[in-house]
C-alpha positions in Angstrom: 0.0 0.0 0.0 2.8 2.4 0.8 4.1 2.1 -2.8 0.7 2.9 -4.2 0.3 5.9 -1.9 3.7 7.2 -2.7 3.2 6.7 -6.4 -0.1 8.5 -6.4 1.3 11.3 -4.3 4.1 11.8 -6.8 1.6 11.7 -9.7 -0.4 14.5 -8.1 2.8 16.5 -7.6 3.8 16.0 -11.3 0.4 17.0 -12.6 0.7 20.3 -10.7 4.4 20.9 -11.8 4.3 19.9 -15.4 2.1 19.7 -18.5 1.5 16.0 -19.1 -0.8 15.0 -21.9 -0.7 11.2 -22.3 -0.2 8.0 -20.3 3.0 7.4 -22.1 4.5 10.8 -21.2 3.4 10.3 -17.5 4.9 6.8 -17.5 8.2 8.2 -19.0 8.4 10.9 -16.3 7.8 8.4 -13.6 10.5 6.1 -15.1 12.9 9.0 -15.0 12.2 9.2 -11.2 12.8 5.4 -10.9 9.1 4.7 -10.4 8.2 1.7 -12.6 4.5 1.3 -13.3 2.5 -0.8 -15.8 0.0 0.9 -18.2 -2.9 -0.8 -16.4 -1.7 0.3 -12.9 -1.2 3.9 -14.2 -4.7 3.9 -15.6 -6.1 2.7 -12.3 -4.1 5.4 -10.4 -5.4 8.1 -12.7 -9.0 6.8 -12.3 -8.7 6.6 -8.5 -7.2 10.1 -8.3 -10.0 11.5 -10.5 -7.6 12.8 -13.1 -9.2 14.2 -16.2 -7.9 15.4 -19.6 -8.7 19.0 -20.3 -8.2 21.0 -23.5 -5.4 23.6 -23.6 -5.5 27.0 -25.3 -3.0 25.8 -27.9 -5.3 23.0 -29.0 -3.5 20.2 -27.0 -4.6 18.5 -23.9 -3.3 18.0 -20.4 -4.0 15.8 -17.4 -5.3 17.7 -14.4 -6.7 16.9 -11.0 -10.2 18.1 -10.0 -10.2 21.4 -8.0 -10.9 19.6 -4.8 -8.6 17.1 -3.2 -11.3 14.4 -3.3 -10.4 11.2 -5.1 -12.7 8.9 -7.0 -12.9 6.7 -3.9 -14.1 9.7 -1.9 -16.9 10.3 -4.4 -17.9 6.6 -4.4 -18.0 6.7 -0.6 -20.2 9.8 -0.6 -22.5 8.3 -3.2 -22.9 5.1 -1.1 -23.4 7.0 2.2 -26.1 9.3 0.7 -27.9 6.5 -1.1 -27.9 4.3 2.0 -28.5 6.8 4.7 -30.0 10.1 3.4 -33.6 10.6 4.4 -34.1 14.2 3.4 -32.2 17.4 2.6 -33.6 20.9 2.5 -32.3 24.4 2.2 -32.7 26.9 5.1 -31.2 30.2 3.9 -27.4 29.7 3.5 -27.6 26.2 5.2 -28.6 22.8 4.1 -30.2 20.6 6.7 -29.5 16.9 6.0 -31.5 14.2 7.8 -30.0 10.7 7.9 -30.9 7.3 9.3 -30.2 7.5 13.1 -26.5 7.0 13.9 -25.2 7.8 10.4 -25.0 11.6 10.4 -21.3 11.5 11.4 -20.2 9.3 8.5 -22.3 11.2 5.9 -20.9 14.4 7.3 -17.3 13.1 7.0 -18.0 12.1 3.4 -19.3 15.6 2.6 -16.2 17.2 4.2 -13.9 14.9 2.3 -15.5 15.7 -1.1 -14.4 19.3 -0.7 -17.2 21.2 -2.5 -16.3 24.9 -2.8 -19.7 26.0 -1.5 -19.2 24.3 1.8 -17.9 26.6 4.6 -18.3 24.0 7.3 -20.4 21.1 8.6 -21.6 19.9 12.0 -23.3 16.6 12.7 -25.4 15.1 15.4 -27.0 11.7 15.6 -29.3 12.0 12.6 -28.9 15.6 11.4 -26.2 17.5 9.6 -25.9 21.3 9.2 -24.0 22.2 6.1 -23.1 25.9 6.0 -22.5 27.8 2.7 -21.2 31.2 2.0 -24.6 32.3 0.5 -28.1 31.2 -0.2 -27.0 30.4 -3.8 -24.2 28.2 -2.4 -26.6 26.3 -0.3 -28.8 25.8 -3.4 -25.8 24.4 -5.2 -25.0 22.0 -2.3 -28.6 20.8 -2.4 -28.3 20.3 -6.2 -25.1 18.2 -5.6 -26.8 16.0 -3.1 -29.9 15.6 -5.4 -27.7 14.7 -8.4 -25.8 12.0 -6.4 -29.1 10.5 -5.1 -30.7 10.7 -8.5 -33.6 12.9 -7.4 
């Protein structure tokens, strides 16, 4: 596990430091750093990190990480938590009040924190209720839209 974590950390750093546009180029840079990785492992790393290819102004592409530090695993955990435990979510001014199955508010809250939505200022959870604070009413509406999109509502 340590090798995987170290490799993924280095991939994150490289994507911030350099313009990398293909698996082959990324594999070559990793090789220069004495990090050997198969094509399938590299693909899995990129998928788990949530790396996407975005167009550049010059017409090329580059790999980049999502704005948040959330990984694909974090997104899957949030999906599962919401689908399994969310009862209701509603906006109250610049807050979203999330109701969960009793005893699951903490885990859902942690998943929301880890996903790193820009609109979220902070969260607090009790036994079955989470308060998600946003900067504005519009931000709270966006949070509610995120939650609805994940739950398929």
